[in-house]
mmCIF file of the N, C-alpha and C atoms, coordinates in Angstrom:
data_MODEL
# 
_entry.id   MODEL 
# 
loop_
_atom_site.group_PDB 
_atom_site.id 
_atom_site.type_symbol 
_atom_site.label_atom_id 
_atom_site.label_alt_id 
_atom_site.label_comp_id 
_atom_site.label_asym_id 
_atom_site.label_entity_id 
_atom_site.label_seq_id 
_atom_site.pdbx_PDB_ins_code 
_atom_site.Cartn_x 
_atom_site.Cartn_y 
_atom_site.Cartn_z 
_atom_site.occupancy 
_atom_site.B_iso_or_equiv 
_atom_site.pdbx_formal_charge 
_atom_site.auth_seq_id 
_atom_site.auth_comp_id 
_atom_site.auth_asym_id 
_atom_site.auth_atom_id 
_atom_site.pdbx_PDB_model_num 
ATOM 1   N N  . MET A 1 1  ? 12.045  7.988   6.801   1.00 0.00 ? 1  MET A N  1 
ATOM 2   C CA . MET A 1 1  ? 10.686  8.386   6.478   1.00 0.00 ? 1  MET A CA 1 
ATOM 3   C C  . MET A 1 1  ? 10.447  8.221   4.972   1.00 0.00 ? 1  MET A C  1 
ATOM 4   N N  . THR A 1 2  ? 9.270   7.742   4.660   1.00 0.00 ? 2  THR A N  1 
ATOM 5   C CA . THR A 1 2  ? 8.870   7.562   3.267   1.00 0.00 ? 2  THR A CA 1 
ATOM 6   C C  . THR A 1 2  ? 7.648   8.432   3.012   1.00 0.00 ? 2  THR A C  1 
ATOM 7   N N  . GLN A 1 3  ? 7.625   9.049   1.855   1.00 0.00 ? 3  GLN A N  1 
ATOM 8   C CA . GLN A 1 3  ? 6.467   9.880   1.535   1.00 0.00 ? 3  GLN A CA 1 
ATOM 9   C C  . GLN A 1 3  ? 5.276   9.002   1.164   1.00 0.00 ? 3  GLN A C  1 
ATOM 10  N N  . ARG A 1 4  ? 4.116   9.429   1.594   1.00 0.00 ? 4  ARG A N  1 
ATOM 11  C CA . ARG A 1 4  ? 2.874   8.676   1.372   1.00 0.00 ? 4  ARG A CA 1 
ATOM 12  C C  . ARG A 1 4  ? 2.655   8.371   -0.105  1.00 0.00 ? 4  ARG A C  1 
ATOM 13  N N  . ARG A 1 5  ? 2.865   9.353   -0.936  1.00 0.00 ? 5  ARG A N  1 
ATOM 14  C CA . ARG A 1 5  ? 2.603   9.155   -2.365  1.00 0.00 ? 5  ARG A CA 1 
ATOM 15  C C  . ARG A 1 5  ? 3.551   8.130   -2.984  1.00 0.00 ? 5  ARG A C  1 
ATOM 16  N N  . GLU A 1 6  ? 4.766   8.009   -2.433  1.00 0.00 ? 6  GLU A N  1 
ATOM 17  C CA . GLU A 1 6  ? 5.703   6.995   -2.925  1.00 0.00 ? 6  GLU A CA 1 
ATOM 18  C C  . GLU A 1 6  ? 5.177   5.589   -2.639  1.00 0.00 ? 6  GLU A C  1 
ATOM 19  N N  . ILE A 1 7  ? 4.608   5.398   -1.457  1.00 0.00 ? 7  ILE A N  1 
ATOM 20  C CA . ILE A 1 7  ? 4.050   4.098   -1.088  1.00 0.00 ? 7  ILE A CA 1 
ATOM 21  C C  . ILE A 1 7  ? 2.891   3.738   -2.019  1.00 0.00 ? 7  ILE A C  1 
ATOM 22  N N  . ILE A 1 8  ? 1.998   4.687   -2.217  1.00 0.00 ? 8  ILE A N  1 
ATOM 23  C CA . ILE A 1 8  ? 0.829   4.450   -3.071  1.00 0.00 ? 8  ILE A CA 1 
ATOM 24  C C  . ILE A 1 8  ? 1.262   4.161   -4.501  1.00 0.00 ? 8  ILE A C  1 
ATOM 25  N N  . THR A 1 9  ? 2.221   4.915   -5.013  1.00 0.00 ? 9  THR A N  1 
ATOM 26  C CA . THR A 1 9  ? 2.711   4.712   -6.373  1.00 0.00 ? 9  THR A CA 1 
ATOM 27  C C  . THR A 1 9  ? 3.355   3.342   -6.525  1.00 0.00 ? 9  THR A C  1 
ATOM 28  N N  . LYS A 1 10 ? 4.171   2.949   -5.556  1.00 0.00 ? 10 LYS A N  1 
ATOM 29  C CA . LYS A 1 10 ? 4.861   1.665   -5.615  1.00 0.00 ? 10 LYS A CA 1 
ATOM 30  C C  . LYS A 1 10 ? 3.875   0.497   -5.615  1.00 0.00 ? 10 LYS A C  1 
ATOM 31  N N  . ILE A 1 11 ? 2.859   0.558   -4.749  1.00 0.00 ? 11 ILE A N  1 
ATOM 32  C CA . ILE A 1 11 ? 1.862   -0.509  -4.708  1.00 0.00 ? 11 ILE A CA 1 
ATOM 33  C C  . ILE A 1 11 ? 1.029   -0.512  -5.982  1.00 0.00 ? 11 ILE A C  1 
ATOM 34  N N  . THR A 1 12 ? 0.675   0.668   -6.474  1.00 0.00 ? 12 THR A N  1 
ATOM 35  C CA . THR A 1 12 ? -0.121  0.762   -7.697  1.00 0.00 ? 12 THR A CA 1 
ATOM 36  C C  . THR A 1 12 ? 0.609   0.137   -8.881  1.00 0.00 ? 12 THR A C  1 
ATOM 37  N N  . LYS A 1 13 ? 1.883   0.450   -9.044  1.00 0.00 ? 13 LYS A N  1 
ATOM 38  C CA . LYS A 1 13 ? 2.671   -0.111  -10.150 1.00 0.00 ? 13 LYS A CA 1 
ATOM 39  C C  . LYS A 1 13 ? 2.807   -1.624  -10.033 1.00 0.00 ? 13 LYS A C  1 
ATOM 40  N N  . ALA A 1 14 ? 3.067   -2.117  -8.817  1.00 0.00 ? 14 ALA A N  1 
ATOM 41  C CA . ALA A 1 14 ? 3.212   -3.562  -8.608  1.00 0.00 ? 14 ALA A CA 1 
ATOM 42  C C  . ALA A 1 14 ? 1.891   -4.282  -8.881  1.00 0.00 ? 14 ALA A C  1 
ATOM 43  N N  . ALA A 1 15 ? 0.789   -3.689  -8.446  1.00 0.00 ? 15 ALA A N  1 
ATOM 44  C CA . ALA A 1 15 ? -0.521  -4.298  -8.671  1.00 0.00 ? 15 ALA A CA 1 
ATOM 45  C C  . ALA A 1 15 ? -0.846  -4.324  -10.161 1.00 0.00 ? 15 ALA A C  1 
ATOM 46  N N  . LYS A 1 16 ? -0.563  -3.234  -10.839 1.00 0.00 ? 16 LYS A N  1 
ATOM 47  C CA . LYS A 1 16 ? -0.857  -3.155  -12.270 1.00 0.00 ? 16 LYS A CA 1 
ATOM 48  C C  . LYS A 1 16 ? -0.040  -4.184  -13.058 1.00 0.00 ? 16 LYS A C  1 
ATOM 49  N N  . SER A 1 17 ? 1.233   -4.349  -12.702 1.00 0.00 ? 17 SER A N  1 
ATOM 50  C CA . SER A 1 17 ? 2.071   -5.312  -13.417 1.00 0.00 ? 17 SER A CA 1 
ATOM 51  C C  . SER A 1 17 ? 1.651   -6.755  -13.119 1.00 0.00 ? 17 SER A C  1 
ATOM 52  N N  . SER A 1 18 ? 0.942   -6.973  -12.003 1.00 0.00 ? 18 SER A N  1 
ATOM 53  C CA . SER A 1 18 ? 0.442   -8.304  -11.653 1.00 0.00 ? 18 SER A CA 1 
ATOM 54  C C  . SER A 1 18 ? -0.993  -8.513  -12.127 1.00 0.00 ? 18 SER A C  1 
ATOM 55  N N  . GLY A 1 19 ? -1.568  -7.505  -12.766 1.00 0.00 ? 19 GLY A N  1 
ATOM 56  C CA . GLY A 1 19 ? -2.929  -7.616  -13.278 1.00 0.00 ? 19 GLY A CA 1 
ATOM 57  C C  . GLY A 1 19 ? -4.002  -7.435  -12.224 1.00 0.00 ? 19 GLY A C  1 
ATOM 58  N N  . MET A 1 20 ? -3.682  -6.696  -11.163 1.00 0.00 ? 20 MET A N  1 
ATOM 59  C CA . MET A 1 20 ? -4.642  -6.450  -10.084 1.00 0.00 ? 20 MET A CA 1 
ATOM 60  C C  . MET A 1 20 ? -5.007  -4.980  -10.028 1.00 0.00 ? 20 MET A C  1 
ATOM 61  N N  . GLU A 1 21 ? -6.037  -4.695  -9.242  1.00 0.00 ? 21 GLU A N  1 
ATOM 62  C CA . GLU A 1 21 ? -6.445  -3.308  -9.039  1.00 0.00 ? 21 GLU A CA 1 
ATOM 63  C C  . GLU A 1 21 ? -6.089  -2.865  -7.632  1.00 0.00 ? 21 GLU A C  1 
ATOM 64  N N  . PHE A 1 22 ? -5.648  -1.626  -7.515  1.00 0.00 ? 22 PHE A N  1 
ATOM 65  C CA . PHE A 1 22 ? -5.378  -1.004  -6.218  1.00 0.00 ? 22 PHE A CA 1 
ATOM 66  C C  . PHE A 1 22 ? -6.148  0.297   -6.220  1.00 0.00 ? 22 PHE A C  1 
ATOM 67  N N  . THR A 1 23 ? -7.296  0.300   -5.541  1.00 0.00 ? 23 THR A N  1 
ATOM 68  C CA . THR A 1 23 ? -8.179  1.459   -5.597  1.00 0.00 ? 23 THR A CA 1 
ATOM 69  C C  . THR A 1 23 ? -8.502  1.973   -4.201  1.00 0.00 ? 23 THR A C  1 
ATOM 70  N N  . GLU A 1 24 ? -8.768  3.256   -4.145  1.00 0.00 ? 24 GLU A N  1 
ATOM 71  C CA . GLU A 1 24 ? -9.173  3.882   -2.884  1.00 0.00 ? 24 GLU A CA 1 
ATOM 72  C C  . GLU A 1 24 ? -10.625 3.531   -2.625  1.00 0.00 ? 24 GLU A C  1 
ATOM 73  N N  . ARG A 1 25 ? -10.914 3.037   -1.422  1.00 0.00 ? 25 ARG A N  1 
ATOM 74  C CA . ARG A 1 25 ? -12.279 2.662   -1.068  1.00 0.00 ? 25 ARG A CA 1 
ATOM 75  C C  . ARG A 1 25 ? -12.979 3.752   -0.277  1.00 0.00 ? 25 ARG A C  1 
ATOM 76  N N  . ARG A 1 26 ? -12.350 4.177   0.835   1.00 0.00 ? 26 ARG A N  1 
ATOM 77  C CA . ARG A 1 26 ? -12.997 5.205   1.651   1.00 0.00 ? 26 ARG A CA 1 
ATOM 78  C C  . ARG A 1 26 ? -11.974 5.853   2.573   1.00 0.00 ? 26 ARG A C  1 
ATOM 79  N N  . GLU A 1 27 ? -12.385 6.952   3.137   1.00 0.00 ? 27 GLU A N  1 
ATOM 80  C CA . GLU A 1 27 ? -11.565 7.676   4.098   1.00 0.00 ? 27 GLU A CA 1 
ATOM 81  C C  . GLU A 1 27 ? -11.981 7.265   5.501   1.00 0.00 ? 27 GLU A C  1 
ATOM 82  N N  . GLY A 1 28 ? -11.007 6.939   6.333   1.00 0.00 ? 28 GLY A N  1 
ATOM 83  C CA . GLY A 1 28 ? -11.270 6.671   7.742   1.00 0.00 ? 28 GLY A CA 1 
ATOM 84  C C  . GLY A 1 28 ? -10.954 7.934   8.527   1.00 0.00 ? 28 GLY A C  1 
ATOM 85  N N  . ALA A 1 29 ? -10.865 7.811   9.833   1.00 0.00 ? 29 ALA A N  1 
ATOM 86  C CA . ALA A 1 29 ? -10.575 8.973   10.673  1.00 0.00 ? 29 ALA A CA 1 
ATOM 87  C C  . ALA A 1 29 ? -9.163  9.501   10.413  1.00 0.00 ? 29 ALA A C  1 
ATOM 88  N N  . ARG A 1 30 ? -8.179  8.600   10.390  1.00 0.00 ? 30 ARG A N  1 
ATOM 89  C CA . ARG A 1 30 ? -6.788  9.009   10.189  1.00 0.00 ? 30 ARG A CA 1 
ATOM 90  C C  . ARG A 1 30 ? -6.099  8.269   9.060   1.00 0.00 ? 30 ARG A C  1 
ATOM 91  N N  . HIS A 1 31 ? -6.839  7.396   8.385   1.00 0.00 ? 31 HIS A N  1 
ATOM 92  C CA . HIS A 1 31 ? -6.267  6.590   7.318   1.00 0.00 ? 31 HIS A CA 1 
ATOM 93  C C  . HIS A 1 31 ? -7.167  6.624   6.091   1.00 0.00 ? 31 HIS A C  1 
ATOM 94  N N  . THR A 1 32 ? -6.569  6.336   4.946   1.00 0.00 ? 32 THR A N  1 
ATOM 95  C CA . THR A 1 32 ? -7.334  6.097   3.738   1.00 0.00 ? 32 THR A CA 1 
ATOM 96  C C  . THR A 1 32 ? -7.284  4.594   3.516   1.00 0.00 ? 32 THR A C  1 
ATOM 97  N N  . LEU A 1 33 ? -8.436  3.976   3.279   1.00 0.00 ? 33 LEU A N  1 
ATOM 98  C CA . LEU A 1 33 ? -8.492  2.540   3.071   1.00 0.00 ? 33 LEU A CA 1 
ATOM 99  C C  . LEU A 1 33 ? -8.468  2.244   1.578   1.00 0.00 ? 33 LEU A C  1 
ATOM 100 N N  . TYR A 1 34 ? -7.501  1.425   1.183   1.00 0.00 ? 34 TYR A N  1 
ATOM 101 C CA . TYR A 1 34 ? -7.346  1.022   -0.206  1.00 0.00 ? 34 TYR A CA 1 
ATOM 102 C C  . TYR A 1 34 ? -7.680  -0.450  -0.339  1.00 0.00 ? 34 TYR A C  1 
ATOM 103 N N  . ASP A 1 35 ? -8.177  -0.840  -1.501  1.00 0.00 ? 35 ASP A N  1 
ATOM 104 C CA . ASP A 1 35 ? -8.523  -2.224  -1.786  1.00 0.00 ? 35 ASP A CA 1 
ATOM 105 C C  . ASP A 1 35 ? -7.524  -2.764  -2.805  1.00 0.00 ? 35 ASP A C  1 
ATOM 106 N N  . LEU A 1 36 ? -6.788  -3.788  -2.406  1.00 0.00 ? 36 LEU A N  1 
ATOM 107 C CA . LEU A 1 36 ? -5.848  -4.453  -3.303  1.00 0.00 ? 36 LEU A CA 1 
ATOM 108 C C  . LEU A 1 36 ? -6.416  -5.828  -3.621  1.00 0.00 ? 36 LEU A C  1 
ATOM 109 N N  . ASP A 1 37 ? -7.199  -5.896  -4.676  1.00 0.00 ? 37 ASP A N  1 
ATOM 110 C CA . ASP A 1 37 ? -7.769  -7.152  -5.155  1.00 0.00 ? 37 ASP A CA 1 
ATOM 111 C C  . ASP A 1 37 ? -8.429  -7.943  -4.019  1.00 0.00 ? 37 ASP A C  1 
ATOM 112 N N  . GLY A 1 38 ? -9.222  -7.258  -3.188  1.00 0.00 ? 38 GLY A N  1 
ATOM 113 C CA . GLY A 1 38 ? -9.958  -7.915  -2.123  1.00 0.00 ? 38 GLY A CA 1 
ATOM 114 C C  . GLY A 1 38 ? -9.382  -7.742  -0.727  1.00 0.00 ? 38 GLY A C  1 
ATOM 115 N N  . ILE A 1 39 ? -8.185  -7.215  -0.600  1.00 0.00 ? 39 ILE A N  1 
ATOM 116 C CA . ILE A 1 39 ? -7.571  -6.983  0.704   1.00 0.00 ? 39 ILE A CA 1 
ATOM 117 C C  . ILE A 1 39 ? -7.633  -5.493  1.007   1.00 0.00 ? 39 ILE A C  1 
ATOM 118 N N  . MET A 1 40 ? -8.127  -5.152  2.192   1.00 0.00 ? 40 MET A N  1 
ATOM 119 C CA . MET A 1 40 ? -8.166  -3.750  2.594   1.00 0.00 ? 40 MET A CA 1 
ATOM 120 C C  . MET A 1 40 ? -6.843  -3.375  3.240   1.00 0.00 ? 40 MET A C  1 
ATOM 121 N N  . ILE A 1 41 ? -6.205  -2.333  2.728   1.00 0.00 ? 41 ILE A N  1 
ATOM 122 C CA . ILE A 1 41 ? -4.925  -1.869  3.247   1.00 0.00 ? 41 ILE A CA 1 
ATOM 123 C C  . ILE A 1 41 ? -5.082  -0.424  3.708   1.00 0.00 ? 41 ILE A C  1 
ATOM 124 N N  . PRO A 1 42 ? -4.957  -0.169  5.023   1.00 0.00 ? 42 PRO A N  1 
ATOM 125 C CA . PRO A 1 42 ? -5.029  1.216   5.514   1.00 0.00 ? 42 PRO A CA 1 
ATOM 126 C C  . PRO A 1 42 ? -3.680  1.912   5.352   1.00 0.00 ? 42 PRO A C  1 
ATOM 127 N N  . ILE A 1 43 ? -3.704  3.127   4.835   1.00 0.00 ? 43 ILE A N  1 
ATOM 128 C CA . ILE A 1 43 ? -2.494  3.931   4.691   1.00 0.00 ? 43 ILE A CA 1 
ATOM 129 C C  . ILE A 1 43 ? -2.738  5.251   5.411   1.00 0.00 ? 43 ILE A C  1 
ATOM 130 N N  . PRO A 1 44 ? -1.873  5.583   6.376   1.00 0.00 ? 44 PRO A N  1 
ATOM 131 C CA . PRO A 1 44 ? -2.061  6.819   7.144   1.00 0.00 ? 44 PRO A CA 1 
ATOM 132 C C  . PRO A 1 44 ? -2.051  8.056   6.249   1.00 0.00 ? 44 PRO A C  1 
ATOM 133 N N  . ARG A 1 45 ? -2.812  9.052   6.657   1.00 0.00 ? 45 ARG A N  1 
ATOM 134 C CA . ARG A 1 45 ? -2.849  10.302  5.893   1.00 0.00 ? 45 ARG A CA 1 
ATOM 135 C C  . ARG A 1 45 ? -1.839  11.293  6.459   1.00 0.00 ? 45 ARG A C  1 
ATOM 136 N N  . HIS A 1 46 ? -0.591  10.906  6.466   1.00 0.00 ? 46 HIS A N  1 
ATOM 137 C CA . HIS A 1 46 ? 0.499   11.792  6.865   1.00 0.00 ? 46 HIS A CA 1 
ATOM 138 C C  . HIS A 1 46 ? 1.403   11.942  5.658   1.00 0.00 ? 46 HIS A C  1 
ATOM 139 N N  . ARG A 1 47 ? 2.051   13.055  5.520   1.00 0.00 ? 47 ARG A N  1 
ATOM 140 C CA . ARG A 1 47 ? 2.953   13.251  4.386   1.00 0.00 ? 47 ARG A CA 1 
ATOM 141 C C  . ARG A 1 47 ? 4.121   12.279  4.471   1.00 0.00 ? 47 ARG A C  1 
ATOM 142 N N  . ASP A 1 48 ? 4.761   12.212  5.643   1.00 0.00 ? 48 ASP A N  1 
ATOM 143 C CA . ASP A 1 48 ? 5.890   11.308  5.844   1.00 0.00 ? 48 ASP A CA 1 
ATOM 144 C C  . ASP A 1 48 ? 5.468   10.173  6.765   1.00 0.00 ? 48 ASP A C  1 
ATOM 145 N N  . ILE A 1 49 ? 5.758   8.944   6.336   1.00 0.00 ? 49 ILE A N  1 
ATOM 146 C CA . ILE A 1 49 ? 5.380   7.760   7.094   1.00 0.00 ? 49 ILE A CA 1 
ATOM 147 C C  . ILE A 1 49 ? 6.664   7.066   7.549   1.00 0.00 ? 49 ILE A C  1 
ATOM 148 N N  . PRO A 1 50 ? 6.752   6.704   8.830   1.00 0.00 ? 50 PRO A N  1 
ATOM 149 C CA . PRO A 1 50 ? 7.960   6.045   9.339   1.00 0.00 ? 50 PRO A CA 1 
ATOM 150 C C  . PRO A 1 50 ? 8.266   4.741   8.597   1.00 0.00 ? 50 PRO A C  1 
ATOM 151 N N  . GLU A 1 51 ? 9.538   4.359   8.573   1.00 0.00 ? 51 GLU A N  1 
ATOM 152 C CA . GLU A 1 51 ? 9.976   3.169   7.843   1.00 0.00 ? 51 GLU A CA 1 
ATOM 153 C C  . GLU A 1 51 ? 9.299   1.896   8.342   1.00 0.00 ? 51 GLU A C  1 
ATOM 154 N N  . LYS A 1 52 ? 9.110   1.768   9.649   1.00 0.00 ? 52 LYS A N  1 
ATOM 155 C CA . LYS A 1 52 ? 8.468   0.563   10.183  1.00 0.00 ? 52 LYS A CA 1 
ATOM 156 C C  . LYS A 1 52 ? 7.034   0.458   9.686   1.00 0.00 ? 52 LYS A C  1 
ATOM 157 N N  . THR A 1 53 ? 6.326   1.558   9.666   1.00 0.00 ? 53 THR A N  1 
ATOM 158 C CA . THR A 1 53 ? 4.945   1.558   9.175   1.00 0.00 ? 53 THR A CA 1 
ATOM 159 C C  . THR A 1 53 ? 4.907   1.253   7.682   1.00 0.00 ? 53 THR A C  1 
ATOM 160 N N  . THR A 1 54 ? 5.864   1.811   6.944   1.00 0.00 ? 54 THR A N  1 
ATOM 161 C CA . THR A 1 54 ? 5.954   1.532   5.503   1.00 0.00 ? 54 THR A CA 1 
ATOM 162 C C  . THR A 1 54 ? 6.150   0.040   5.275   1.00 0.00 ? 54 THR A C  1 
ATOM 163 N N  . ARG A 1 55 ? 7.065   -0.553  6.033   1.00 0.00 ? 55 ARG A N  1 
ATOM 164 C CA . ARG A 1 55 ? 7.336   -1.983  5.907   1.00 0.00 ? 55 ARG A CA 1 
ATOM 165 C C  . ARG A 1 55 ? 6.084   -2.802  6.250   1.00 0.00 ? 55 ARG A C  1 
ATOM 166 N N  . ASP A 1 56 ? 5.349   -2.395  7.271   1.00 0.00 ? 56 ASP A N  1 
ATOM 167 C CA . ASP A 1 56 ? 4.125   -3.091  7.661   1.00 0.00 ? 56 ASP A CA 1 
ATOM 168 C C  . ASP A 1 56 ? 3.066   -3.028  6.551   1.00 0.00 ? 56 ASP A C  1 
ATOM 169 N N  . ILE A 1 57 ? 2.978   -1.886  5.884   1.00 0.00 ? 57 ILE A N  1 
ATOM 170 C CA . ILE A 1 57 ? 2.035   -1.740  4.766   1.00 0.00 ? 57 ILE A CA 1 
ATOM 171 C C  . ILE A 1 57 ? 2.425   -2.674  3.630   1.00 0.00 ? 57 ILE A C  1 
ATOM 172 N N  . TYR A 1 58 ? 3.714   -2.723  3.307   1.00 0.00 ? 58 TYR A N  1 
ATOM 173 C CA . TYR A 1 58 ? 4.197   -3.608  2.248   1.00 0.00 ? 58 TYR A CA 1 
ATOM 174 C C  . TYR A 1 58 ? 3.965   -5.077  2.595   1.00 0.00 ? 58 TYR A C  1 
ATOM 175 N N  . ILE A 1 59 ? 4.137   -5.431  3.866   1.00 0.00 ? 59 ILE A N  1 
ATOM 176 C CA . ILE A 1 59 ? 3.911   -6.813  4.293   1.00 0.00 ? 59 ILE A CA 1 
ATOM 177 C C  . ILE A 1 59 ? 2.434   -7.189  4.155   1.00 0.00 ? 59 ILE A C  1 
ATOM 178 N N  . GLU A 1 60 ? 1.526   -6.254  4.414   1.00 0.00 ? 60 GLU A N  1 
ATOM 179 C CA . GLU A 1 60 ? 0.099   -6.525  4.222   1.00 0.00 ? 60 GLU A CA 1 
ATOM 180 C C  . GLU A 1 60 ? -0.202  -6.846  2.760   1.00 0.00 ? 60 GLU A C  1 
ATOM 181 N N  . ALA A 1 61 ? 0.513   -6.216  1.847   1.00 0.00 ? 61 ALA A N  1 
ATOM 182 C CA . ALA A 1 61 ? 0.282   -6.428  0.417   1.00 0.00 ? 61 ALA A CA 1 
ATOM 183 C C  . ALA A 1 61 ? 0.938   -7.709  -0.096  1.00 0.00 ? 61 ALA A C  1 
ATOM 184 N N  . GLU A 1 62 ? 1.794   -8.335  0.718   1.00 0.00 ? 62 GLU A N  1 
ATOM 185 C CA . GLU A 1 62 ? 2.483   -9.554  0.291   1.00 0.00 ? 62 GLU A CA 1 
ATOM 186 C C  . GLU A 1 62 ? 1.526   -10.683 -0.072  1.00 0.00 ? 62 GLU A C  1 
ATOM 187 N N  . GLU A 1 63 ? 0.385   -10.743 0.586   1.00 0.00 ? 63 GLU A N  1 
ATOM 188 C CA . GLU A 1 63 ? -0.561  -11.820 0.314   1.00 0.00 ? 63 GLU A CA 1 
ATOM 189 C C  . GLU A 1 63 ? -0.942  -11.870 -1.168  1.00 0.00 ? 63 GLU A C  1 
ATOM 190 N N  . LYS A 1 64 ? -1.069  -10.723 -1.793  1.00 0.00 ? 64 LYS A N  1 
ATOM 191 C CA . LYS A 1 64 ? -1.451  -10.666 -3.210  1.00 0.00 ? 64 LYS A CA 1 
ATOM 192 C C  . LYS A 1 64 ? -0.254  -10.467 -4.143  1.00 0.00 ? 64 LYS A C  1 
ATOM 193 N N  . LEU A 1 65 ? 0.752   -9.704  -3.702  1.00 0.00 ? 65 LEU A N  1 
ATOM 194 C CA . LEU A 1 65 ? 1.856   -9.348  -4.592  1.00 0.00 ? 65 LEU A CA 1 
ATOM 195 C C  . LEU A 1 65 ? 3.070   -10.265 -4.466  1.00 0.00 ? 65 LEU A C  1 
ATOM 196 N N  . GLY A 1 66 ? 3.079   -11.135 -3.468  1.00 0.00 ? 66 GLY A N  1 
ATOM 197 C CA . GLY A 1 66 ? 4.179   -12.080 -3.294  1.00 0.00 ? 66 GLY A CA 1 
ATOM 198 C C  . GLY A 1 66 ? 5.167   -11.616 -2.239  1.00 0.00 ? 66 GLY A C  1 
ATOM 199 N N  . LYS A 1 67 ? 5.859   -12.575 -1.664  1.00 0.00 ? 67 LYS A N  1 
ATOM 200 C CA . LYS A 1 67 ? 6.799   -12.298 -0.579  1.00 0.00 ? 67 LYS A CA 1 
ATOM 201 C C  . LYS A 1 67 ? 7.953   -11.426 -1.065  1.00 0.00 ? 67 LYS A C  1 
ATOM 202 N N  . GLY A 1 68 ? 8.208   -10.344 -0.346  1.00 0.00 ? 68 GLY A N  1 
ATOM 203 C CA . GLY A 1 68 ? 9.325   -9.446  -0.668  1.00 0.00 ? 68 GLY A CA 1 
ATOM 204 C C  . GLY A 1 68 ? 9.172   -8.689  -1.972  1.00 0.00 ? 68 GLY A C  1 
ATOM 205 N N  . TRP A 1 69 ? 7.947   -8.472  -2.423  1.00 0.00 ? 69 TRP A N  1 
ATOM 206 C CA . TRP A 1 69 ? 7.701   -7.822  -3.713  1.00 0.00 ? 69 TRP A CA 1 
ATOM 207 C C  . TRP A 1 69 ? 8.317   -6.430  -3.809  1.00 0.00 ? 69 TRP A C  1 
ATOM 208 N N  . TRP A 1 70 ? 8.404   -5.708  -2.714  1.00 0.00 ? 70 TRP A N  1 
ATOM 209 C CA . TRP A 1 70 ? 8.904   -4.331  -2.745  1.00 0.00 ? 70 TRP A CA 1 
ATOM 210 C C  . TRP A 1 70 ? 10.427  -4.256  -2.874  1.00 0.00 ? 70 TRP A C  1 
ATOM 211 N N  . ARG A 1 71 ? 11.120  -5.373  -2.649  1.00 0.00 ? 71 ARG A N  1 
ATOM 212 C CA . ARG A 1 71 ? 12.578  -5.387  -2.735  1.00 0.00 ? 71 ARG A CA 1 
ATOM 213 C C  . ARG A 1 71 ? 13.085  -5.653  -4.147  1.00 0.00 ? 71 ARG A C  1 
ATOM 214 N N  . LYS A 1 72 ? 12.216  -6.087  -5.018  1.00 0.00 ? 72 LYS A N  1 
ATOM 215 C CA . LYS A 1 72 ? 12.618  -6.460  -6.381  1.00 0.00 ? 72 LYS A CA 1 
ATOM 216 C C  . LYS A 1 72 ? 12.880  -5.271  -7.253  1.00 0.00 ? 72 LYS A C  1 
# 
């Protein structure tokens, strides 16, 4: 399990170092929708997020941050 804030912090730092913005757009029913330089990324509003879901979120961000960006 990964904490939600860790995921948000990791994407925010990676986006900032790449010169992009990662901002909260709106609240959905069970997710918060974030905008990563034009890509909408939903992140569940749970304190702990399963590893598979975390990996899926990171893969969605690969389009802008590069392949395997979270492993570096």
